[in-house]
Every structure is written in structure tokens, then in C-alpha cells.
PAMAR-648607 format. One record per residue: residue in three letters; x, y, z of N, C-alpha, C in turn. Coordinates in steps of 0.05 Angstrom, whole numbers, padded with zeros to 5 digits, always signed. Example, Ala and Ser with C-alpha at 12.3 -4.5 7.8 and 13.67 -1.06 7.14 Angstrom:
! residues 2
ala+00264-00114+00156+00246-00090+00156+00264-00066+00156ser+00257-00045+00142+00273-00021+00143+00258+00001+00157
//
This chain:
! residues 293
met+00017-00024+00000+00000+00000+00000+00018+00025+00000arg+00011+00043-00018+00027+00067-00020+00017+00088-00001leu+00034+00096+00018+00026+00117+00037+00027+00144+00023lys+00008+00160+00027+00007+00187+00016+00011+00207+00038ile+00034+00219+00038+00041+00238+00059+00043+00266+00046leu+00027+00284+00054+00028+00311+00043+00054+00325+00051ala+00063+00320+00076+00088+00332+00085+00096+00319+00110leu+00122+00316+00114+00133+00305+00139+00141+00328+00158leu+00140+00352+00148+00149+00375+00164+00126+00393+00170val+00128+00409+00191+00105+00423+00199+00106+00453+00200tyr+00127+00464+00207+00126+00493+00212+00140+00508+00189leu+00130+00532+00184+00142+00550+00165+00160+00569+00181thr+00182+00577+00168+00200+00596+00181+00187+00623+00184val+00189+00635+00208+00180+00662+00212+00205+00679+00212ser+00207+00696+00192+00232+00712+00189+00224+00741+00185ala+00241+00758+00196+00236+00787+00192+00242+00796+00164phe+00258+00781+00150+00265+00788+00122+00251+00770+00103ala+00239+00781+00082+00227+00764+00061+00249+00748+00047gln+00243+00723+00041+00263+00707+00028+00264+00712-00002ser+00288+00712-00013+00291+00715-00042+00306+00690-00052asn+00308+00687-00078+00320+00664-00090+00349+00660-00082asp+00363+00682-00077+00391+00679-00070+00397+00680-00040glu+00376+00679-00024+00379+00680+00005+00386+00652+00015leu+00401+00650+00036+00408+00625+00048+00383+00610+00056arg+00381+00585+00047+00356+00570+00050+00354+00559+00078arg+00329+00556+00087+00323+00545+00114+00323+00515+00113gln+00335+00502+00133+00335+00473+00133+00307+00462+00137ala+00303+00437+00129+00277+00424+00132+00274+00414+00161tyr+00248+00410+00168+00241+00400+00194+00223+00376+00191leu+00231+00352+00199+00215+00329+00194+00194+00324+00215gly+00196+00334+00239+00176+00329+00259+00177+00301+00270val+00200+00287+00266+00203+00260+00276+00230+00257+00288ser+00233+00237+00305+00259+00229+00317+00269+00204+00303leu+00293+00205+00292+00304+00183+00276+00330+00173+00288arg+00334+00147+00285+00360+00136+00293+00367+00112+00276ile+00392+00107+00272+00402+00083+00258+00404+00061+00278ala+00387+00041+00277+00387+00020+00298+00406-00002+00291glu+00403-00014+00267+00420-00036+00258+00428-00031+00229pro+00453-00038+00222+00461-00035+00194+00442-00048+00175gly+00434-00033+00154+00417-00045+00134+00387-00042+00139ser+00380-00033+00164+00352-00031+00171+00340-00003+00167gly+00357+00016+00158+00348+00043+00153+00346+00059+00179ala+00332+00081+00178+00329+00099+00201+00302+00094+00214glu+00303+00086+00239+00278+00080+00254+00265+00105+00264leu+00239+00107+00260+00223+00129+00271+00216+00122+00300arg+00230+00136+00319+00225+00129+00347+00202+00146+00358lys+00197+00169+00346+00176+00187+00357+00166+00205+00334val+00140+00207+00332+00127+00225+00313+00112+00246+00329glu+00118+00271+00325+00104+00292+00340+00074+00292+00334ala+00058+00294+00355+00029+00293+00351+00019+00315+00334ser+00032+00339+00334+00022+00361+00319+00033+00361+00290ser+00050+00342+00284+00064+00342+00258+00045+00332+00236val+00049+00343+00212+00035+00332+00189+00042+00303+00185ala+00066+00295+00194+00074+00267+00191+00056+00249+00206asp+00042+00259+00226+00025+00242+00243-00002+00237+00229arg-00010+00255+00212-00037+00254+00200-00042+00229+00183pro-00024+00221+00166-00029+00197+00149-00023+00171+00164gly-00016+00173+00190-00012+00149+00205+00016+00139+00206leu+00036+00156+00201+00064+00147+00204+00069+00141+00234lys+00080+00117+00239+00082+00108+00266+00110+00103+00276ser+00113+00105+00302+00139+00098+00314+00144+00069+00308gly+00169+00063+00301+00176+00035+00293+00178+00032+00263asp+00167+00050+00247+00171+00050+00218+00201+00054+00213his+00210+00045+00190+00238+00049+00182+00240+00062+00155ile+00254+00085+00153+00259+00098+00127+00284+00086+00116leu+00282+00072+00094+00305+00059+00081+00321+00078+00064glu+00307+00095+00049+00320+00113+00030+00306+00141+00031ile+00322+00161+00026+00311+00188+00021+00324+00198-00005asn+00307+00204-00024+00316+00213-00051+00337+00194-00063gly+00332+00168-00059+00349+00148-00071+00374+00141-00056thr+00380+00155-00034+00404+00149-00018+00397+00130+00004arg+00411+00108+00005+00407+00088+00026+00417+00098+00053leu+00400+00096+00073+00408+00105+00100+00421+00082+00115asp+00447+00078+00110+00461+00055+00121+00479+00062+00144ser+00480+00087+00152+00497+00095+00174+00487+00122+00185arg+00496+00128+00209+00488+00154+00222+00500+00177+00205lys+00524+00173+00195+00537+00194+00179+00521+00200+00154thr+00512+00179+00140+00496+00183+00116+00469+00196+00123leu+00457+00187+00145+00431+00199+00153+00435+00229+00158asn+00456+00237+00172+00460+00265+00178+00466+00281+00152gln+00481+00269+00133+00487+00283+00108+00461+00287+00092val+00444+00267+00091+00419+00270+00076+00401+00290+00088leu+00398+00289+00115+00381+00309+00128+00390+00337+00124arg+00417+00341+00124+00428+00368+00120+00423+00378+00092ser+00419+00360+00073+00415+00368+00045+00386+00376+00040leu+00368+00371+00058+00340+00377+00055+00333+00405+00065his+00317+00420+00048+00309+00447+00055+00279+00450+00052gly+00269+00470+00065+00241+00477+00062+00234+00482+00033gly+00212+00469+00024+00203+00472-00004+00213+00450-00022asp+00232+00434-00013+00242+00411-00029+00221+00390-00032his+00222+00375-00055+00207+00351-00058+00226+00328-00049ala+00215+00309-00033+00231+00287-00024+00216+00261-00028arg+00232+00240-00035+00221+00213-00039+00230+00195-00016phe+00212+00181-00004+00218+00164+00018+00211+00135+00012lys+00229+00117+00017+00223+00089+00016+00225+00079+00045leu+00204+00064+00054+00203+00056+00082+00191+00028+00084thr+00194+00017+00108+00182-00009+00114+00165-00006+00140arg+00144-00021+00140+00127-00023+00164+00118-00052+00166ala+00123-00064+00189+00115-00092+00194+00125-00110+00171gly+00149-00104+00162+00161-00122+00141+00153-00116+00113lys+00136-00097+00108+00127-00090+00081+00138-00063+00072glu+00147-00062+00047+00158-00037+00037+00137-00019+00025ala+00141+00007+00027+00123+00027+00016+00139+00051+00007glu+00128+00067-00011+00142+00092-00019+00122+00115-00017thr+00133+00138-00012+00117+00162-00010+00133+00187-00017thr+00120+00208-00024+00134+00233-00030+00123+00255-00012ala+00139+00276-00008+00130+00297+00009+00142+00323+00000ile+00128+00345+00003+00139+00372+00000+00147+00382+00028leu+00172+00386+00031+00182+00392+00058+00178+00421+00066glu+00172+00425+00091+00169+00452+00101+00194+00459+00118ala+00196+00484+00124+00221+00494+00137+00219+00492+00167leu+00243+00491+00179+00245+00492+00208+00233+00518+00218pro+00218+00517+00240+00206+00542+00251+00227+00561+00262ser+00219+00585+00266+00236+00604+00280+00231+00600+00310glu+00250+00611+00326+00245+00611+00355+00220+00628+00361asn+00206+00619+00381+00182+00633+00390+00188+00648+00416leu+00198+00673+00413+00207+00689+00436+00189+00713+00439gln+00181+00719+00463+00164+00742+00468+00180+00767+00470gly+00169+00788+00458+00180+00815+00461+00204+00821+00444val+00211+00804+00425+00235+00809+00408+00228+00804+00379glu+00242+00818+00362+00241+00813+00333+00264+00794+00326ile+00258+00773+00310+00278+00754+00303+00285+00757+00274ile+00311+00761+00268+00321+00767+00241+00339+00744+00233his+00333+00731+00211+00351+00711+00199+00365+00724+00176asp+00391+00725+00178+00408+00737+00158+00431+00718+00152ser+00450+00727+00136+00473+00710+00130+00498+00727+00125val+00521+00714+00127+00546+00727+00121+00563+00708+00104gln+00578+00719+00085+00595+00702+00068+00623+00703+00079thr+00636+00679+00080+00663+00677+00091+00683+00680+00068ala+00708+00681+00076+00730+00683+00056+00731+00657+00040gly+00720+00635+00050+00720+00610+00035+00698+00608+00015gly+00680+00629+00014+00660+00630-00007+00633+00617+00001phe+00630+00608+00026+00604+00597+00034+00591+00616+00054arg+00565+00613+00057+00549+00630+00074+00542+00617+00100leu+00542+00633+00121+00535+00624+00148+00509+00638+00157arg+00493+00623+00171+00468+00634+00182+00474+00651+00206thr+00463+00675+00207+00463+00692+00231+00435+00694+00242ile+00432+00693+00268+00406+00695+00281+00408+00719+00300ile+00392+00739+00294+00394+00764+00309+00367+00770+00323thr+00368+00774+00349+00344+00782+00363+00346+00811+00373arg+00325+00826+00368+00325+00854+00374+00300+00860+00391pro+00303+00872+00415+00280+00878+00432+00261+00897+00418leu+00235+00890+00420+00215+00908+00408+00211+00932+00426asn+00201+00953+00414+00194+00978+00428+00218+00991+00442lys+00242+00986+00431+00266+00999+00441+00280+01013+00417pro+00273+01038+00413+00284+01053+00390+00314+01059+00394gly+00326+01067+00372+00354+01076+00373+00373+01052+00372arg+00398+01058+00375+00419+01038+00374+00422+01025+00402leu+00424+00998+00401+00425+00983+00426+00451+00968+00429pro+00460+00963+00453+00484+00946+00457+00479+00918+00446val+00501+00905+00439+00498+00878+00427+00516+00858+00442ile+00505+00834+00444+00520+00811+00454+00526+00793+00430phe+00551+00791+00423+00560+00774+00400+00570+00748+00411met+00557+00726+00403+00563+00700+00413+00583+00684+00396val+00602+00672+00409+00621+00653+00397+00614+00626+00408gly+00607+00607+00391+00595+00582+00400+00614+00560+00409trp+00602+00538+00415+00614+00514+00428+00628+00496+00408leu+00639+00474+00418+00653+00455+00402+00635+00438+00385ser+00612+00430+00396+00594+00411+00382+00583+00423+00356cys+00570+00405+00341+00558+00413+00316+00528+00420+00319asp+00520+00426+00343+00492+00435+00348+00489+00464+00340ser+00466+00470+00328+00460+00498+00321+00458+00515+00347ser+00463+00541+00344+00460+00559+00367+00431+00569+00368glu+00414+00559+00351+00386+00567+00350+00369+00545+00363tyr+00349+00552+00378+00332+00533+00393+00302+00537+00385pro+00295+00530+00360+00268+00536+00351+00247+00518+00364leu+00255+00495+00375+00235+00477+00387+00235+00479+00418gly+00248+00500+00428+00248+00505+00457+00276+00500+00468ala+00283+00514+00489+00309+00511+00502+00309+00486+00519asp+00323+00465+00509+00323+00439+00523+00349+00434+00539asp+00365+00455+00542+00389+00452+00559+00396+00480+00570gly+00416+00480+00588+00423+00505+00601+00432+00527+00583phe+00448+00520+00562+00458+00540+00543+00434+00552+00528gly+00415+00536+00520+00392+00546+00506+00376+00565+00523gln+00372+00558+00548+00357+00575+00566+00371+00602+00570leu+00398+00600+00573+00413+00625+00576+00410+00643+00552leu+00412+00632+00528+00409+00648+00504+00381+00660+00501his+00361+00645+00508+00334+00656+00506+00330+00677+00527asp+00341+00674+00551+00339+00695+00571+00354+00720+00562leu+00377+00717+00550+00392+00741+00540+00375+00755+00519ala+00362+00740+00502+00347+00752+00480+00322+00767+00490thr+00310+00756+00511+00284+00767+00520+00286+00785+00545arg+00308+00783+00560+00308+00797+00586+00331+00817+00588ser+00351+00816+00570+00374+00834+00573+00369+00862+00563gly+00350+00866+00545+00346+00892+00533+00367+00898+00512met+00382+00878+00504+00404+00881+00485+00399+00864+00460val+00413+00871+00439+00413+00854+00415+00430+00829+00420leu+00420+00806+00412+00436+00781+00414+00442+00772+00386phe+00468+00768+00380+00477+00762+00353+00491+00735+00353arg+00478+00715+00341+00489+00688+00340+00497+00681+00311thr+00516+00663+00308+00525+00653+00282+00528+00623+00284asp+00516+00609+00265+00520+00580+00263+00544+00575+00246lys+00564+00561+00257+00589+00557+00243+00584+00538+00218pro+00604+00536+00201+00600+00520+00176+00590+00492+00182gly+00572+00483+00165+00561+00456+00168+00542+00452+00191thr+00532+00474+00202+00514+00472+00225+00489+00488+00220gly+00465+00478+00227+00441+00492+00222+00437+00497+00193asp+00430+00523+00186+00426+00530+00158+00453+00536+00144ser+00474+00538+00158+00500+00547+00147+00511+00528+00126glu+00523+00539+00105+00536+00523+00085+00564+00516+00094gly+00579+00504+00076+00607+00498+00083+00612+00468+00087pro+00636+00461+00094+00643+00432+00098+00628+00421+00122pro+00626+00394+00124+00613+00382+00147+00626+00393+00173cys+00609+00398+00192+00619+00410+00217+00641+00393+00230asp+00637+00367+00229+00656+00349+00243+00683+00347+00229thr+00686+00361+00206+00712+00361+00193+00726+00389+00195leu+00713+00407+00209+00724+00435+00210+00751+00436+00223asp+00768+00454+00212+00793+00460+00226+00790+00486+00241phe+00809+00492+00258+00807+00516+00275+00805+00542+00258lys+00821+00544+00237+00822+00568+00221+00796+00573+00208thr+00783+00553+00196+00758+00556+00182+00736+00566+00201glu+00735+00554+00225+00715+00562+00244+00719+00591+00253leu+00744+00598+00259+00751+00625+00268+00744+00645+00247glu+00751+00639+00222+00745+00658+00200+00715+00664+00198gly+00699+00643+00203+00670+00648+00202+00660+00668+00223tyr+00670+00665+00248+00662+00684+00269+00673+00712+00263arg+00697+00713+00252+00708+00740+00245+00692+00753+00224ala+00684+00739+00203+00668+00750+00182+00641+00760+00192ser+00630+00745+00211+00604+00752+00223+00607+00777+00240phe+00628+00779+00256+00633+00802+00273+00635+00828+00257gln+00648+00826+00233+00652+00849+00217+00625+00861+00206thr+00604+00845+00207+00578+00855+00196+00562+00871+00217leu+00571+00872+00242+00556+00886+00262+00551+00915+00254ala+00570+00927+00241+00568+00956+00234+00545+00962+00214lys+00536+00942+00200+00516+00947+00179+00488+00950+00190tyr+00483+00943+00215+00456+00944+00227+00452+00970+00241asp+00432+00986+00233+00428+01012+00244+00416+01012+00272phe+00410+00988+00283+00399+00986+00310+00421+00976+00330ile+00445+00972+00320+00467+00963+00338+00486+00986+00344asp+00493+00989+00369+00512+01010+00378+00540+00998+00377ala+00556+01006+00358+00583+00995+00354+00602+01003+00377asn+00593+01021+00395+00609+01028+00418+00602+01012+00443arg+00583+00994+00440+00575+00978+00463+00572+00948+00454ile+00595+00935+00451+00596+00908+00441+00607+00890+00463phe+00593+00868+00469+00601+00849+00489+00603+00822+00475val+00626+00809+00477+00630+00783+00463+00628+00760+00483leu+00610+00742+00477+00604+00719+00495+00615+00694+00484gly+00633+00681+00499+00644+00655+00490+00630+00632+00506met+00617+00614+00492+00603+00592+00504+00620+00567+00502ser+00627+00554+00525+00642+00530+00525+00668+00533+00511asn+00673+00517+00489+00698+00519+00475+00702+00547+00463gly+00680+00561+00457+00683+00588+00447+00696+00607+00466gly+00696+00600+00492+00709+00617+00512+00739+00619+00508gly+00750+00599+00494+00779+00599+00490+00788+00615+00466ile+00769+00622+00448+00777+00636+00424+00765+00664+00421val+00748+00672+00441+00735+00698+00438+00754+00722+00434pro+00778+00722+00446+00796+00746+00442+00806+00748+00413leu+00805+00725+00398+00816+00725+00371+00796+00735+00350val+00771+00737+00358+00750+00744+00338+00750+00773+00330pro+00750+00793+00348+00747+00821+00340+00770+00832+00323gln+00794+00821+00324+00817+00830+00309+00823+00860+00313gly+00824+00868+00339+00831+00895+00345+00808+00915+00346arg+00785+00907+00338+00762+00925+00338+00752+00928+00367his+00737+00950+00371+00728+00957+00398+00710+00936+00410val+00715+00928+00434+00699+00910+00450+00698+00920+00478asn+00674+00922+00490+00671+00931+00518+00679+00910+00538ala+00673+00885+00532+00679+00864+00552+00677+00836+00538tyr+00692+00818+00549+00690+00789+00542+00677+00774+00565ile+00658+00757+00557+00644+00741+00577+00647+00711+00570val+00655+00695+00589+00659+00666+00584+00640+00650+00601val+00626+00631+00588+00607+00613+00603+00616+00584+00596gly+00623+00569+00617+00630+00541+00613+00656+00537+00598gly+00674+00557+00599+00700+00554+00585+00719+00536+00600trp+00744+00537+00592+00764+00519+00604+00790+00534+00610val+00803+00525+00631+00829+00536+00639+00849+00513+00644lys+00841+00489+00636+00857+00465+00640+00862+00452+00613thr+00876+00429+00614+00879+00413+00589+00851+00403+00581trp+00848+00397+00556+00822+00387+00546+00814+00361+00560phe+00833+00343+00565+00827+00318+00579+00817+00323+00607glu+00830+00341+00622+00822+00347+00649+00794+00360+00649his+00790+00377+00630+00764+00391+00627+00741+00371+00623met+00745+00352+00604+00724+00333+00598+00719+00313+00621ile+00741+00305+00635+00738+00288+00658+00721+00302+00680glu+00727+00327+00684+00712+00343+00704+00682+00345+00697leu+00676+00350+00672+00649+00351+00663+00634+00325+00666glu+00648+00303+00660+00636+00277+00662+00630+00270+00691arg+00649+00276+00709+00644+00271+00737+00620+00287+00747arg+00618+00312+00739+00596+00328+00747+00569+00317+00736arg+00570+00307+00711+00546+00297+00699+00535+00273+00715val+00553+00253+00720+00544+00229+00734+00535+00235+00763gln+00548+00255+00775+00541+00263+00802+00513+00275+00802leu+00507+00293+00784+00481+00305+00783+00459+00285+00775ala+00468+00264+00761+00449+00243+00754+00442+00225+00777gly+00455+00229+00800+00449+00214+00824+00465+00189+00827thr+00488+00187+00814+00506+00164+00817+00516+00163+00846pro+00515+00140+00859+00525+00137+00887+00554+00145+00889gln+00561+00158+00912+00588+00168+00916+00609+00146+00914ile+00603+00121+00923+00622+00100+00921+00630+00093+00893arg+00611+00096+00874+00617+00091+00846+00634+00114+00835leu+00628+00139+00844+00645+00161+00834+00674+00158+00842leu+00678+00148+00867+00705+00145+00877+00720+00123+00862ser+00706+00104+00851+00718+00081+00837+00724+00087+00808gln+00714+00110+00797+00717+00116+00769+00743+00131+00764
//
């Protein structure tokens, strides 16, 4: 039986700027949780959001997507590469199995939603790097605050997670960023590094230090183009690994202060051991087990 799915994605991007043909495209949002369970079995749907269009035709947890647009999903790496290639408005072909039977379906994909933050305007823009690819910038500006405002420019973490939290802040960093956007009275300026979120460029897990740093530097240079940003009141925020490189980003340009959250002052090995110990302790691991690790 051929499943007819109108779309697997649900939300449209809410952006302050109208999109044009040459604008950086928004990534697609499937509205499902996928994982590679066993080699050759495809990507298992572990969860389908109740509000998702994917839920309407009866797509169920336990279904397996074998192929997307003809590419076999045989590894986590391949799955991530295929998902990154999908954008809002794309047509996608899915081959899947349910209860041992194969089926095919097509969908017109919708875009990832914007963050839903009260009292701020959300601007999706982009910046081009020296390497020729574009990076997504996410700018939040307090509403009803005229004139030029101070700005917090964020330098991100080591992981390949986006600095944007459109589905809600599900960790401490996300909550901090949303609080800064909605409660600080300042502009918050985020940049997704190459291969992350909507940003173009090489896969994030292959980035070298120079390429990542060049991206943040190119983004920092664009602050002056926004007529609502006060170039004399710039605060640079380094999150986690970003705390170690924040002084390198401005390249001599005026900065009022550097702020580091979750940075490091030890070797990388010592830093990660400390984080892991804290994690298992907060998870309620008995003290005797902590001492034995």
C-alpha cells in the first residue's frame, strides 16, 4: 500500500526578512525522531510529534525509512548528510518499511520554525566567509526599544549543534540564550558555524580551527551594517569551547567586555573528565561509584 504523505514537516519559518531566491535557505524539519538502529535496517522512527503533518497519514513509531531521494540510509553519517541536504520547499522521496512490508511516499518539505520568543524581533540573515560559503546569523532585537542598542555577540561551542533553539530551550545553554534575548534589553547576535544549522560549508565534524575562526570573524565584521546596533557597546560571549577563542574574533576592533560561560582553563582531557564527573554526580550516581571511576 502506497502511503500518501502531504508533508513530513510542519512549521514555516517566521523571518523578519522576506526570502529571495539567492537567500540562504532554511533547513527542513521532519517532525520526527530518527535513529540508525542496525546496519541495513534504515532509520527507525522512534517518535512522531502529535502536531506534525507526519502524524496525520498514520506514520508510526517503529517504521523504518530505508531511503531518502534514492540514498540508502546505512549509517548515522549518511543519515546526517541526507538530512542536512533537505530544505524547506524541497520535494523528497521516501522508501520505508512497516511490519516487514515496503512502501514509498513523496513529500513537499516545510522549513524549520523560527524561535518563539516574546518581546523580540527575530532576524535571519547570513554572512559570506572568505572561503565562499554563507553562514546563518540569528539576530534578536528587543521590540519597542528605539535607537541603537548594545549587542552581545556569541562565539559558539565545540559541538555541531545549532545555536538556535526553535523547538524550545532543552538545555542550560539554550535557556541562557533565550533569557539574554528576551530579558537583557540588548541585541543578541548568533552565528551558526560551517556545516551547522542553515549554514553552508564543509561538514561541521571536519572543520579545522582556522575555518571556524574565519566564520566568526566575518560575522563580527557585519555588526556595523545594522542601524539598530551600537558599535560602541559590544560584548563578546564565549560559550564552552568558544570561551577559548573569543579574544581572537574582533581583530583589534572595539569591544567593551568578554564574557565566558563554561569555558576551560585546563587541558582538554582534564576539562572533559571534570564535566563527566559532574554529569554522573548530578544524575544521582552513588558516591562509592564516583570514587571508583
